[in-house]
Backbone bond lengths (Angstrom), bond angles and torsions (degrees), N, CA, C in turn:
res aa  C-N    CA-C-N  psi(-1)  N-CA   C-N-CA  omega(-1)  CA-C   N-CA-C  phi
1 M - - - 1.480 - - 1.522 109.84 -
2 I 1.346 117.59 -45.82 1.452 121.90 -179.36 1.521 110.83 -64.59
3 R 1.378 114.85 -39.94 1.456 118.90 179.58 1.534 110.94 -63.47
4 A 1.307 117.34 -39.38 1.457 121.53 179.06 1.520 110.92 -65.03
5 L 1.328 117.01 -40.68 1.470 120.33 179.00 1.522 111.31 -65.61
6 L 1.350 117.13 -38.29 1.461 119.72 177.57 1.513 111.31 -65.73
7 I 1.324 117.71 -39.36 1.452 120.80 178.35 1.527 110.75 -63.19
8 L 1.339 115.95 -44.72 1.471 120.30 177.97 1.537 111.11 -62.00
9 F 1.335 116.67 -37.97 1.460 120.48 -178.58 1.531 110.47 -65.78
10 F 1.334 117.44 -47.85 1.474 119.85 -179.79 1.520 110.52 -66.54
11 F 1.328 117.16 -34.23 1.464 120.44 179.19 1.542 110.17 -65.68
12 A 1.319 115.32 -45.79 1.467 119.76 178.73 1.524 110.99 -65.11
13 S 1.313 116.63 -36.87 1.470 120.35 178.73 1.513 111.54 -64.48
14 S 1.324 117.08 -40.19 1.457 120.69 -179.07 1.521 110.58 -67.14
15 I 1.342 117.49 -38.99 1.467 120.71 178.50 1.519 110.56 -67.09
16 Y 1.339 115.85 -41.71 1.466 119.68 -179.36 1.526 110.98 -67.63
17 A 1.330 117.35 -35.98 1.448 120.41 -179.93 1.537 110.99 -68.09
18 E 1.332 117.71 -30.08 1.464 119.84 178.98 1.519 112.04 -74.32
19 S 1.329 117.98 -27.88 1.462 121.36 -174.81 1.516 112.82 -97.01
20 V 1.338 118.86 -20.08 1.455 122.36 -175.85 1.528 108.67 -121.30
21 T 1.324 114.72 134.54 1.472 121.16 177.15 1.522 108.89 -88.78
22 I 1.315 117.55 118.14 1.446 122.09 -179.66 1.509 108.56 -85.46
23 P 1.347 117.29 124.55 1.464 118.46 179.46 1.520 111.43 -70.02
24 T 1.302 114.54 151.50 1.468 120.27 178.74 1.539 109.46 -107.67
25 V 1.314 114.10 151.04 1.458 120.03 178.49 1.522 108.70 -115.19
26 N 1.314 115.43 127.33 1.452 121.37 -177.74 1.510 109.36 -109.39
27 L 1.312 117.52 109.24 1.461 123.03 178.73 1.513 109.02 -103.99
28 S 1.312 115.61 122.52 1.455 119.69 -179.33 1.530 109.26 -143.98
29 L 1.313 114.65 150.12 1.459 121.87 177.23 1.510 108.80 -113.06
30 S 1.332 114.40 130.53 1.466 118.73 179.07 1.506 108.82 -143.77
31 A 1.330 115.34 155.41 1.461 119.99 179.74 1.532 109.50 -72.14
32 P 1.360 117.53 143.55 1.469 119.97 178.69 1.530 110.83 -65.47
33 D 1.336 114.92 139.02 1.464 120.89 179.86 1.513 113.23 -86.22
34 T 1.345 116.24 -27.66 1.458 121.02 -177.12 1.528 110.29 -129.84
35 P 1.325 118.24 159.13 1.472 119.64 175.86 1.529 113.68 -60.17
36 Q 1.337 116.19 -31.49 1.467 118.74 178.85 1.521 111.05 -64.05
37 Q 1.321 117.56 -39.54 1.467 120.49 177.61 1.516 110.81 -64.66
38 L 1.337 117.57 -38.32 1.470 120.67 178.21 1.526 110.51 -64.93
39 V 1.341 117.47 -42.88 1.460 121.27 179.24 1.520 110.46 -63.63
40 S 1.321 117.47 -41.23 1.459 121.00 178.94 1.532 110.91 -62.57
41 S 1.341 115.99 -42.93 1.448 119.46 179.11 1.528 111.62 -64.37
42 L 1.321 115.84 -40.92 1.480 120.14 178.57 1.536 111.16 -65.46
43 N 1.341 117.02 -37.48 1.463 120.42 177.68 1.528 111.48 -63.56
44 V 1.331 116.42 -40.46 1.469 120.01 176.66 1.516 110.23 -63.79
45 L 1.343 116.79 -40.67 1.468 120.88 179.54 1.523 110.79 -64.81
46 V 1.324 116.98 -41.45 1.471 120.68 178.81 1.525 110.28 -64.87
47 A 1.340 117.71 -41.28 1.453 120.86 -179.60 1.518 110.96 -63.91
48 L 1.334 117.34 -43.29 1.463 121.11 178.59 1.531 111.33 -64.61
49 T 1.344 115.72 -38.05 1.471 119.41 177.83 1.509 111.85 -64.19
50 L 1.348 116.51 -41.95 1.457 120.31 178.49 1.520 111.92 -64.36
51 L 1.338 116.84 -38.66 1.468 120.13 176.94 1.527 110.94 -64.04
52 F 1.345 116.15 -39.46 1.464 120.37 -179.94 1.525 110.78 -67.80
53 L 1.342 116.66 -35.24 1.465 120.78 -176.83 1.524 112.50 -92.12
54 A 1.337 118.07 1.82 1.459 120.78 -176.45 1.536 113.26 -55.50
55 P 1.366 119.18 -46.70 1.484 117.56 177.80 1.509 113.39 -59.55
56 S 1.336 117.62 -38.58 1.464 119.89 179.01 1.523 111.15 -67.66
57 I 1.348 116.69 -37.66 1.467 120.30 178.48 1.509 110.51 -64.11
58 V 1.349 116.20 -39.59 1.467 120.06 177.95 1.526 109.75 -61.99
59 L 1.323 117.31 -38.43 1.458 120.51 -177.15 1.531 112.93 -69.38
60 V 1.328 116.94 -40.87 1.457 119.75 -169.12 1.526 114.39 -99.68
61 M 1.328 119.27 -11.72 1.464 120.70 -175.93 1.529 113.12 -121.45
62 T 1.312 118.18 7.65 1.463 121.85 178.48 1.519 109.81 -132.49
63 T 1.322 115.68 -176.57 1.453 122.84 -178.28 1.535 111.93 -86.35
64 F 1.310 118.17 7.95 1.465 120.89 -177.54 1.532 111.42 -58.71
65 T 1.313 117.16 -39.87 1.460 120.73 -179.64 1.527 111.35 -59.38
66 R 1.322 116.82 -46.32 1.456 120.63 179.94 1.523 111.65 -60.90
67 F 1.317 116.27 -45.88 1.466 120.67 -176.90 1.527 111.60 -63.64
68 V 1.326 116.94 -49.43 1.456 119.45 -172.88 1.533 111.25 -69.62
69 I 1.348 117.76 -33.93 1.456 119.56 178.62 1.533 110.60 -70.56
70 V 1.323 117.87 -41.36 1.463 121.08 178.68 1.521 110.15 -63.58
71 F 1.309 118.09 -41.45 1.463 120.36 178.14 1.534 111.16 -64.70
72 G 1.316 116.44 -34.69 1.467 119.32 175.65 1.519 111.65 -66.55
73 F 1.329 117.72 -42.06 1.467 121.18 174.96 1.532 111.53 -60.50
74 L 1.331 116.36 -41.04 1.461 120.12 -179.13 1.524 110.96 -62.01
75 R 1.312 116.41 -42.73 1.480 119.14 179.77 1.520 111.00 -66.48
76 Q 1.331 117.23 -38.35 1.447 119.60 176.66 1.514 112.54 -66.88
77 A 1.340 116.50 -38.04 1.466 119.83 179.95 1.528 111.01 -67.57
78 L 1.317 116.36 -39.34 1.467 118.98 177.65 1.517 111.97 -69.47
79 G 1.336 116.41 -29.48 1.449 120.14 -178.15 1.509 113.62 74.02
80 T 1.340 116.72 30.03 1.462 120.82 -178.09 1.518 113.23 -91.38
81 Q 1.319 118.21 12.78 1.453 123.73 179.05 1.516 111.84 58.85
82 Q 1.314 119.08 -103.80 1.457 123.23 -175.44 1.524 112.87 -104.82
83 V 1.305 118.39 24.24 1.459 122.46 179.25 1.518 107.82 -123.32
84 P 1.363 118.38 120.96 1.455 128.99 -3.01 1.539 111.65 -67.34
85 P 1.336 116.71 156.23 1.478 119.26 179.83 1.521 111.80 -62.27
86 T 1.302 115.40 154.30 1.461 120.35 -179.27 1.515 111.69 -60.13
87 Q 1.349 117.56 -41.23 1.459 119.79 179.59 1.518 112.45 -60.26
88 L 1.347 115.80 -39.70 1.460 119.15 179.61 1.527 111.33 -67.30
89 M 1.315 117.03 -40.19 1.468 120.35 -179.69 1.527 110.72 -67.02
90 V 1.306 117.29 -38.94 1.461 120.43 178.40 1.516 110.16 -66.11
91 M 1.338 116.87 -42.80 1.448 119.61 178.99 1.533 111.53 -65.17
92 L 1.327 116.84 -39.10 1.460 119.64 177.22 1.531 110.00 -63.03
93 A 1.328 116.87 -43.80 1.475 120.24 177.69 1.528 111.20 -61.72
94 L 1.350 116.45 -38.61 1.455 120.06 179.53 1.531 110.81 -68.23
95 I 1.321 117.95 -41.30 1.468 120.80 179.53 1.527 110.55 -64.36
96 L 1.324 117.03 -43.09 1.466 120.53 178.16 1.527 110.97 -65.37
97 T 1.332 116.88 -36.06 1.457 120.60 177.35 1.531 110.97 -63.28
98 I 1.333 116.22 -44.31 1.456 119.47 177.24 1.527 111.18 -62.31
99 F 1.345 116.41 -39.86 1.464 120.90 179.45 1.536 110.91 -62.70
100 V 1.310 116.62 -43.04 1.478 120.72 -177.60 1.535 110.83 -74.00
101 M 1.333 116.93 -40.03 1.460 121.08 -172.08 1.533 112.53 -88.58
102 E 1.308 118.64 -3.02 1.493 120.01 -177.82 1.513 112.64 -58.71
103 P 1.343 120.46 -47.12 1.483 118.93 178.24 1.529 112.63 -60.62
104 V 1.329 116.61 -38.57 1.467 120.65 179.70 1.522 109.63 -65.76
105 G 1.345 117.16 -46.04 1.449 120.96 179.98 1.529 111.53 -64.17
106 Q 1.327 117.88 -38.62 1.467 120.97 179.24 1.514 110.39 -65.14
107 K 1.329 116.84 -41.68 1.462 120.21 177.99 1.528 112.25 -64.89
108 A 1.350 114.99 -39.10 1.473 118.60 177.57 1.520 111.28 -64.74
109 Y 1.326 116.11 -39.26 1.482 120.10 178.63 1.519 111.32 -66.28
110 D 1.336 117.74 -44.09 1.458 121.01 -178.57 1.533 112.36 -67.11
111 N 1.331 116.25 -36.36 1.465 119.80 -175.84 1.512 113.65 -83.12
112 G 1.347 117.19 -33.83 1.470 118.57 -172.08 1.513 115.05 -119.89
113 I 1.331 117.68 -53.01 1.461 120.47 -172.27 1.529 111.45 -71.13
114 K 1.323 116.65 -46.10 1.453 119.73 -177.51 1.528 113.05 -62.21
115 P 1.341 118.93 -47.53 1.487 117.88 176.22 1.530 112.82 -62.54
116 Y 1.342 116.51 -32.73 1.475 118.61 179.58 1.511 110.94 -68.55
117 L 1.353 117.05 -41.15 1.457 119.37 177.78 1.524 111.87 -66.39
118 E 1.320 116.04 -29.38 1.465 119.93 176.88 1.522 112.90 -85.15
119 K 1.348 116.16 4.17 1.461 123.94 177.07 1.528 112.51 61.35
120 K 1.356 114.95 35.74 1.473 119.91 176.95 1.514 112.19 -93.01
121 I 1.328 117.61 -25.20 1.455 121.99 -179.98 1.521 109.55 -133.24
122 G 1.306 116.04 164.33 1.460 121.31 179.85 1.518 112.37 -83.90
123 Y 1.341 114.57 177.51 1.458 120.15 -176.10 1.532 111.51 -66.35
124 E 1.340 117.75 -46.57 1.462 120.53 -177.29 1.524 111.46 -63.75
125 E 1.334 117.34 -42.61 1.470 119.87 178.71 1.526 110.61 -67.11
126 A 1.348 116.91 -36.10 1.453 119.45 177.91 1.523 111.63 -64.98
127 F 1.311 116.17 -40.28 1.472 119.36 178.73 1.515 111.00 -64.12
128 T 1.347 116.80 -42.95 1.464 120.12 -179.91 1.512 111.74 -64.29
129 K 1.326 118.05 -44.37 1.443 120.90 -178.40 1.538 112.20 -72.11
130 T 1.316 116.70 -28.87 1.466 119.80 177.08 1.516 111.56 -73.34
131 A 1.325 116.37 -38.60 1.455 119.99 -178.73 1.513 113.04 -78.16
132 Q 1.336 118.29 -21.82 1.469 121.08 -173.23 1.540 112.53 -61.08
133 P 1.348 122.00 -45.68 1.473 119.58 177.55 1.530 113.28 -61.34
134 F 1.339 117.76 -38.63 1.459 120.02 176.98 1.540 110.07 -67.47
135 K 1.317 115.65 -37.28 1.466 119.46 179.19 1.536 110.88 -64.94
136 N 1.325 116.44 -43.52 1.477 119.84 178.27 1.526 110.90 -63.61
137 F 1.341 116.34 -41.04 1.462 119.99 179.04 1.525 110.80 -62.24
138 M 1.319 116.70 -46.21 1.457 119.75 -178.56 1.527 111.91 -63.64
139 I 1.342 116.46 -40.69 1.459 119.02 -179.21 1.528 110.68 -65.90
140 R 1.327 117.91 -37.82 1.468 120.52 178.89 1.523 111.29 -61.89
141 N 1.329 116.83 -29.63 1.452 121.26 -177.28 1.525 112.72 -105.76
142 T 1.318 117.09 19.77 1.471 122.57 -179.45 1.503 109.74 -117.12
143 R 1.305 115.88 136.13 1.456 119.30 176.75 1.519 110.91 -71.61
144 E 1.304 115.61 143.46 1.460 120.76 178.62 1.517 111.30 -60.84
145 K 1.335 116.82 -33.66 1.440 121.53 179.47 1.537 111.49 -62.46
146 D 1.338 116.58 -39.14 1.462 120.23 179.63 1.525 111.29 -70.62
147 L 1.336 116.60 -39.45 1.469 119.20 175.63 1.530 110.54 -61.17
148 A 1.330 116.54 -44.06 1.457 120.30 -179.52 1.523 111.34 -62.80
149 L 1.331 116.77 -34.10 1.462 120.15 179.13 1.513 111.82 -59.52
150 F 1.333 117.01 -48.52 1.473 119.55 -175.76 1.517 111.59 -79.22
151 V 1.324 117.32 -26.35 1.471 118.94 172.03 1.522 109.60 -65.30
152 R 1.327 116.62 -39.26 1.467 120.50 179.09 1.532 111.20 -69.93
153 I 1.334 116.53 -38.29 1.471 119.36 179.05 1.535 110.67 -64.09
154 R 1.336 116.56 -39.42 1.471 120.77 179.99 1.525 112.81 -80.58
155 H 1.341 118.24 -2.59 1.463 122.88 -179.61 1.527 111.38 57.82
156 L 1.338 115.58 44.76 1.452 121.68 179.08 1.518 110.07 -98.08
157 Q 1.327 115.69 157.36 1.452 120.03 174.85 1.533 109.06 -74.03
158 N 1.312 115.67 153.35 1.470 120.41 179.36 1.525 110.16 -60.94
159 P 1.329 117.32 119.52 1.483 119.09 179.95 1.532 111.56 -68.11
160 K 1.323 115.36 143.82 1.459 120.65 -179.77 1.524 112.49 -94.75
161 S 1.332 117.27 -13.17 1.466 121.51 -179.63 1.519 108.32 -151.22
162 I 1.327 115.44 169.85 1.476 120.63 178.89 1.532 111.41 -63.43
163 E 1.329 115.78 -36.07 1.477 119.37 -178.06 1.524 112.19 -62.84
164 E 1.318 117.18 -25.82 1.458 120.08 -177.79 1.531 112.25 -83.42
165 V 1.327 118.32 -10.94 1.468 121.05 179.18 1.525 108.67 -82.20
166 P 1.329 119.31 117.94 1.468 120.42 -179.20 1.526 111.47 -70.17
167 L 1.326 114.36 152.31 1.462 119.93 -178.89 1.525 111.97 -63.97
168 S 1.318 115.83 -29.96 1.478 120.14 179.23 1.525 112.06 -67.49
169 V 1.322 117.95 -17.64 1.472 122.10 175.36 1.528 110.38 -92.95
170 V 1.318 115.97 -37.79 1.480 120.05 -176.17 1.512 111.23 -66.21
171 I 1.338 117.90 -41.55 1.478 119.78 -174.05 1.519 113.05 -63.10
172 P 1.356 120.10 -53.83 1.480 118.72 178.99 1.524 113.03 -63.18
173 A 1.350 117.73 -35.61 1.459 120.23 177.60 1.512 110.52 -64.25
174 F 1.328 117.35 -40.07 1.453 121.08 178.62 1.525 111.54 -65.36
175 V 1.321 116.47 -38.64 1.475 120.13 -178.54 1.520 110.70 -63.96
176 I 1.320 118.90 -47.10 1.464 119.56 -177.41 1.520 110.85 -72.47
177 S 1.344 117.57 -27.77 1.480 119.05 174.01 1.524 110.23 -67.82
178 E 1.324 116.86 -39.81 1.466 119.62 177.84 1.522 110.86 -65.59
179 L 1.324 117.15 -38.25 1.465 120.01 177.97 1.526 110.53 -63.71
180 K 1.313 117.39 -44.02 1.464 120.93 179.43 1.536 110.52 -61.74
181 T 1.336 116.31 -46.95 1.465 120.72 179.96 1.523 111.54 -61.49
182 A 1.337 116.08 -42.48 1.457 120.14 179.22 1.511 112.33 -62.93
183 F 1.340 116.39 -40.00 1.473 119.64 179.17 1.531 111.28 -70.38
184 E 1.317 117.44 -34.11 1.459 119.34 175.60 1.536 111.46 -64.36
185 I 1.318 115.67 -44.22 1.476 119.08 178.22 1.521 110.72 -65.56
186 G 1.344 116.04 -39.45 1.457 119.52 177.39 1.515 113.19 -61.93
187 F 1.323 116.82 -37.83 1.474 120.82 176.27 1.520 111.44 -62.00
188 L 1.341 115.96 -44.49 1.463 120.20 178.89 1.538 111.17 -64.88
189 I 1.322 117.20 -32.35 1.472 120.16 178.21 1.527 109.24 -70.92
190 F 1.328 117.17 -37.90 1.458 120.27 -176.64 1.540 112.80 -67.61
191 L 1.311 118.57 -32.44 1.459 122.34 -171.04 1.539 113.63 -55.62
192 P 1.352 120.20 -55.21 1.474 118.49 -177.93 1.533 113.52 -62.36
193 F 1.337 115.74 -37.66 1.454 118.43 -179.31 1.527 111.24 -72.38
194 L 1.335 117.27 -32.04 1.453 120.96 175.46 1.543 110.10 -65.10
195 I 1.322 116.93 -38.90 1.474 119.97 178.30 1.528 110.00 -63.61
196 I 1.326 117.34 -40.23 1.470 120.49 177.73 1.512 110.25 -62.26
197 D 1.334 118.03 -43.74 1.469 121.04 178.22 1.518 110.90 -60.86
198 M 1.335 117.72 -44.03 1.468 120.40 -178.32 1.522 111.48 -66.18
199 V 1.326 117.69 -40.01 1.478 120.71 178.95 1.513 110.67 -64.32
200 V 1.318 117.80 -45.10 1.463 122.06 179.97 1.513 110.00 -64.11
201 A 1.348 117.56 -43.68 1.464 120.53 179.72 1.532 111.45 -62.43
202 S 1.348 116.29 -39.76 1.458 120.21 179.78 1.529 110.55 -66.12
203 I 1.323 117.26 -42.18 1.468 120.82 179.43 1.521 110.78 -63.36
204 L 1.324 117.65 -45.27 1.470 120.31 179.86 1.520 111.33 -63.64
205 M 1.345 116.22 -39.78 1.469 119.11 179.12 1.527 110.77 -66.16
206 S 1.315 117.76 -38.71 1.482 120.14 179.52 1.522 111.52 -68.65
207 M 1.323 116.57 -26.54 1.452 120.84 178.29 1.525 112.62 -87.64
208 G 1.319 116.54 -1.26 1.454 120.62 179.66 1.519 113.75 77.44
209 M 1.308 118.02 15.57 1.470 122.05 -178.11 1.523 108.51 -98.47
210 M 1.329 116.91 58.18 1.456 121.67 -176.63 1.502 112.84 -74.32
211 M 1.324 118.70 -20.30 1.458 120.85 179.89 1.507 112.46 -81.20
212 L 1.329 118.24 -13.11 1.473 121.35 179.66 1.520 109.39 -86.68
213 P 1.337 117.53 122.41 1.494 119.57 179.94 1.518 110.62 -61.98
214 P 1.325 117.72 126.97 1.478 120.09 179.74 1.526 113.58 -59.92
215 V 1.368 116.37 -26.79 1.460 119.13 -177.49 1.527 110.94 -62.78
216 M 1.308 117.01 -35.00 1.467 119.69 -178.94 1.537 111.47 -62.75
217 I 1.324 117.18 -29.87 1.457 120.70 -179.28 1.534 111.57 -91.14
218 S 1.337 116.79 -39.04 1.461 120.35 -175.24 1.519 112.83 -76.39
219 L 1.338 117.35 -28.25 1.470 119.87 -177.00 1.529 112.43 -58.28
220 P 1.341 120.04 -50.04 1.469 118.51 178.51 1.519 112.73 -60.68
221 F 1.338 117.51 -36.92 1.468 119.97 179.41 1.525 111.41 -66.47
222 K 1.345 116.62 -39.92 1.458 118.99 179.34 1.523 111.39 -66.68
223 I 1.306 117.32 -41.19 1.471 119.70 176.61 1.529 110.37 -63.93
224 L 1.330 117.07 -40.59 1.450 120.69 179.47 1.530 111.13 -62.32
225 V 1.335 116.86 -46.11 1.459 120.76 179.04 1.519 110.67 -61.85
226 F 1.317 116.78 -42.82 1.467 121.23 -179.20 1.530 111.12 -63.53
227 V 1.304 117.10 -37.95 1.463 120.72 178.68 1.525 111.06 -72.34
228 L 1.321 117.43 -41.40 1.474 120.84 -176.79 1.530 112.10 -64.75
229 I 1.319 117.33 -35.64 1.471 119.71 179.84 1.528 112.03 -87.64
230 D 1.339 116.95 6.13 1.465 121.98 -177.58 1.526 109.29 55.46
231 G 1.324 114.82 60.65 1.458 122.32 -169.59 1.509 114.76 -58.90
232 W 1.332 117.21 -43.73 1.459 118.59 -177.45 1.519 111.26 -64.11
233 N 1.316 117.16 -43.56 1.462 120.30 178.29 1.526 110.97 -62.02
234 L 1.316 115.84 -44.11 1.468 120.30 -178.88 1.516 112.01 -66.37
235 L 1.335 116.16 -43.66 1.464 120.39 -177.77 1.517 111.40 -66.89
236 I 1.318 117.78 -50.49 1.461 120.88 -176.94 1.527 111.10 -65.76
237 G 1.350 116.56 -38.94 1.464 118.90 177.69 1.510 112.20 -61.46
238 N 1.318 117.37 -43.33 1.463 119.89 -179.83 1.525 111.76 -73.68
239 L 1.334 118.09 -31.21 1.450 120.92 176.26 1.518 110.82 -62.07
240 I 1.318 115.63 -48.77 1.478 119.71 -179.03 1.532 110.14 -67.59
241 A 1.345 116.56 -36.21 1.463 119.42 178.78 1.528 112.44 -67.24
242 S 1.349 117.09 -23.16 1.456 119.57 179.96 1.513 113.67 -78.35
243 I 1.349 116.75 -8.56 1.453 121.70 -179.37 1.528 109.17 -90.16
244 K 1.307 115.76 129.99 1.475 120.04 -177.41 1.504 111.20 -88.41
């Protein structure tokens, strides 16, 4: 049966090849003849590089890090193992990141990308104006102590204004500030659920039920408390409110 199907397939392919002209693709590499061709090739290379680095840019220049770490702490505090699933939590963090960063991205597009596409400004000016809204956002959400750390590591003079702070200093300072903030929020999330675990463990121990895992009893109570206080609404509202 399989042999017959293969024969029919090759037979049909030969008939189709005789009636249809298959286009050919010619790929060749050649040196640019004019400066304009070189600039066009470099622009394509820059665009491909940005697309390749887009996930990393999302991680280090937006609030995605804060959201995904806090959601991970919440799942650990509840003790629900893989509920919600990791994919769902990452997508929720990404959606909230887009929601928070939309005004910043729109401002960057209006100030830098749009004028560059309309050929009103050059590439260097477009890059500066596009990065400036993200730079201002990161500095607003970065501790001065973290900025001073990387300025000291780079042996730079103390900047007198935001414009004097290089982007290579702002990005790592912003990342560690986001990590610290996320861990602080995670600690506050852990506290009430930890109290529930301790109370349940104490009750079981006083009843002599030491062989019964406390998690089996505390888990339903923690989920019930989280639902009664409308935990998702409360958590996400305060997360977004914590962003400057």
